[in-house]
C-alpha positions as CSV (number, residue, x, y, z in Angstrom):
1,M,0.0,0.0,0.0
2,M,1.3,3.4,-0.9
3,D,1.5,6.2,1.6
4,L,2.2,9.9,1.3
5,R,5.9,9.5,1.8
6,S,6.2,7.0,-1.1
7,L,4.7,9.4,-3.6
8,P,7.1,10.0,-6.5
9,S,9.0,13.2,-7.0
10,V,8.2,15.6,-9.8
11,D,11.7,14.9,-11.3
12,R,10.9,11.2,-11.4
13,M,7.6,11.8,-13.0
14,K,9.1,14.1,-15.6
15,S,11.5,11.3,-16.7
16,L,8.7,8.9,-17.7
17,A,9.3,7.6,-21.2
18,S,5.6,8.2,-22.1
19,L,6.0,12.0,-21.4
20,D,9.0,12.3,-23.8
21,G,7.0,14.1,-26.6
22,F,6.0,17.0,-24.3
23,S,7.8,20.2,-23.3
24,E,9.5,20.5,-19.9
25,Q,6.9,22.9,-18.6
26,V,4.0,20.5,-19.6
27,K,5.8,17.6,-18.1
28,A,6.4,19.5,-14.8
29,N,2.8,20.7,-14.6
30,A,1.3,17.3,-15.5
31,S,3.5,15.6,-12.9
32,R,2.5,18.1,-10.2
33,Q,-1.2,17.6,-11.0
34,A,-0.9,13.8,-11.0
35,I,1.0,13.9,-7.6
36,D,-1.7,16.2,-6.2
37,W,-4.4,13.9,-7.4
38,A,-2.7,10.9,-5.8
39,R,-2.2,12.9,-2.5
40,R,-5.9,13.8,-2.3
41,R,-6.9,10.2,-2.9
42,L,-4.6,8.9,-0.2
43,L,-5.8,11.5,2.2
44,D,-9.4,10.4,1.5
45,G,-8.3,6.8,2.4
46,D,-8.3,5.4,-1.1
47,E,-5.5,3.2,-2.4
48,V,-3.4,4.5,-5.3
49,A,-1.0,2.4,-7.5
50,R,2.1,3.9,-9.0
51,E,0.7,3.0,-12.5
52,E,-2.4,5.1,-11.8
53,I,-0.2,8.2,-11.0
54,D,1.8,7.6,-14.2
55,S,-1.4,7.3,-16.2
56,M,-2.9,10.5,-14.7
57,A,0.3,12.4,-15.6
58,I,0.0,11.3,-19.2
59,A,-3.7,12.3,-19.2
60,F,-3.0,15.7,-17.7
61,A,-0.2,16.3,-20.3
62,R,-2.5,15.4,-23.2
63,Q,-5.2,17.6,-21.8
64,A,-2.8,20.5,-21.5
65,T,-1.7,20.2,-25.1
66,E,-5.1,19.5,-26.6
67,T,-6.3,22.1,-29.1
68,T,-9.5,23.8,-28.2
69,L,-9.9,26.0,-31.3
70,K,-12.7,25.2,-33.7
71,P,-12.8,26.3,-37.3
72,A,-15.0,29.3,-38.0
73,V,-16.1,31.1,-41.1
74,N,-16.0,34.8,-41.0
75,M,-18.7,36.1,-43.3
76,S,-19.3,39.5,-41.8
77,G,-17.8,41.3,-44.8
78,V,-20.2,39.4,-47.2
79,V,-23.2,40.4,-45.1
80,L,-22.1,44.0,-44.7
81,H,-21.1,44.7,-48.3
82,T,-23.7,42.8,-50.2
83,G,-26.8,43.4,-48.1
84,L,-27.6,39.7,-47.9
85,G,-28.0,39.8,-44.2
């Protein structure tokens, strides 16, 4: 069973091979978020496996680099200049 003292360090989390494609800042932030997630779960009395922390770090890194922009069509000039609106 894992306890708070056995939580991995941010440096160890950043060195995960599955985080290699991300920037150092994204790796550090995702690692901190995953460790905080595990800490909250442990304080609530839940068990946490090391693999779960690693998986959460990867998920947080992917979430941070996900694009949220959606394509848009700007037709305001067409409406203004042609009177079609």
